[in-house]
C-alpha positions as a printed NumPy array, in Angstrom:
array([[-11.228,  13.608, -15.652],
       [ -9.654,   9.966, -15.747],
       [ -6.932,  10.829, -14.034],
       [ -8.54 ,  12.5  , -11.505],
       [-10.705,   9.455, -10.433],
       [ -7.898,   7.506, -10.531],
       [ -5.481,   9.435,  -8.198],
       [ -9.454,   9.404,  -6.299],
       [ -9.02 ,   5.314,  -6.183],
       [ -5.328,   4.826,  -5.101],
       [ -5.791,   7.011,  -2.765],
       [ -8.537,   5.178,  -1.286],
       [ -7.18 ,   2.238,  -2.035],
       [ -4.098,   3.275,  -0.119],
       [ -6.288,   5.33 ,   2.604],
       [ -8.313,   1.424,   3.358],
       [ -4.872,  -0.905,   3.513],
       [ -3.705,   1.466,   5.335],
       [ -5.926,   2.324,   8.329],
       [ -6.421,  -1.597,   8.481],
       [ -2.884,  -2.188,   8.563],
       [ -2.529,   0.294,  11.464],
       [ -6.081,  -1.457,  13.17 ],
       [ -4.273,  -4.445,  13.556],
       [ -1.141,  -2.554,  14.962],
       [ -2.989,  -1.284,  17.098],
       [ -5.095,  -3.924,  18.506],
       [ -1.356,  -5.886,  18.222],
       [ -0.111,  -3.202,  20.696],
       [ -3.541,  -2.756,  22.985],
       [ -2.271,  -5.965,  25.411],
       [  0.911,  -4.013,  26.072],
       [ -1.278,  -0.845,  27.554],
       [  0.28 ,   1.576,  29.304],
       [  3.62 ,   1.623,  28.318],
       [  4.896,   4.648,  26.822],
       [  6.936,   3.355,  24.475],
       [  3.233,   2.103,  22.659],
       [  2.27 ,   5.471,  22.768],
       [  5.622,   6.879,  20.761],
       [  5.218,   3.794,  18.615],
       [  2.118,   4.278,  17.344],
       [  2.457,   7.99 ,  16.52 ],
       [  5.344,   7.031,  14.832],
       [  3.979,   4.963,  12.564],
       [  0.561,   6.77 ,  12.068],
       [  2.811,  10.318,  10.96 ],
       [  4.72 ,   7.8  ,   8.831],
       [  1.459,   6.59 ,   7.111],
       [ -0.87 ,   9.311,   6.519],
       [  1.66 ,  12.513,   6.076],
       [  1.094,  13.232,   2.571],
       [  3.123,  15.644,   0.124],
       [  3.033,  17.431,  -3.083],
       [  4.388,  14.668,  -5.671],
       [  5.912,  17.434,  -7.998],
       [  6.426,  21.361,  -7.541],
       [  4.136,  22.006, -10.338],
       [  1.05 ,  19.887,  -9.846],
       [ -1.256,  19.978,  -6.7  ],
       [ -1.464,  16.731,  -5.967],
       [ -0.32 ,  14.391,  -3.306],
       [  0.555,  11.266,  -2.044],
       [  2.492,   9.846,   0.854],
       [  5.559,  11.496,   1.788],
       [  7.493,   8.515,   2.439],
       [  6.96 ,   7.936,  -1.024],
       [  7.773,  10.888,  -2.442],
       [ 10.597,  11.207,  -0.165],
       [ 11.609,   7.489,  -1.963],
       [ 10.694,   8.376,  -5.476],
       [ 12.697,  11.201,  -5.632],
       [ 15.865,  10.123,  -3.722],
       [ 15.602,   7.527,  -6.643],
       [ 14.838,   9.792,  -9.403],
       [ 16.419,  12.728,  -8.721],
       [ 19.238,  11.8  ,  -6.185],
       [ 19.85 ,  12.099,  -2.198],
       [ 19.832,  16.099,  -2.959],
       [ 16.176,  16.074,  -3.625],
       [ 15.01 ,  14.232,  -0.455],
       [ 14.462,  16.99 ,   1.829],
       [ 11.171,  18.038,  -0.109],
       [  9.297,  15.682,   1.6  ],
       [ 11.694,  14.79 ,   4.133],
       [ 11.311,  17.853,   6.132],
       [  7.59 ,  17.704,   6.237],
       [  7.861,  14.199,   7.051],
       [ 10.502,  14.78 ,  10.248],
       [  7.846,  17.732,  11.639],
       [  5.139,  15.715,  10.979],
       [  7.011,  13.256,  13.326],
       [  7.736,  15.416,  15.57 ],
       [  4.218,  16.87 ,  15.974],
       [  2.604,  13.951,  17.051],
       [  5.474,  12.237,  19.296],
       [  4.764,  15.31 ,  21.328],
       [  0.657,  14.95 ,  21.064],
       [  1.659,  11.364,  22.06 ],
       [  3.56 ,  12.378,  24.912],
       [  0.838,  15.226,  26.116],
       [ -1.515,  12.02 ,  25.991],
       [  0.254,   9.093,  27.896],
       [  1.012,  12.503,  30.551],
       [ -2.73 ,  12.936,  30.821],
       [ -3.796,   9.332,  30.981],
       [ -1.944,   8.63 ,  33.66 ],
       [ -2.671,  12.055,  35.224],
       [ -6.834,  10.707,  34.814],
       [ -5.97 ,   7.239,  36.218],
       [ -4.205,   7.628,  39.207],
       [ -7.054,  10.746,  40.296]])
């Protein structure tokens, strides 16, 4: 039970700090509204920060995919990075497509 509460505490701490960082990033980039690359950058950062993946194949414990990928590369080797890297890349691709759609939706809404 202690391990579960520690994991929950670490996740809450991670989510609080990452939401704070992402909010600050959003405020800083808000002054450059309407730029296509801002939407892409925001989606990329959100995907990098908030994509979880399994720590190992035997457990159901999740951690940020970027951290899992980095730790797999350090401890196991470069051959283990696709385990968390593939879902991370797929999440980035989906986030980018969503941001492109949102950009053009907003652009068309403003022109009407």
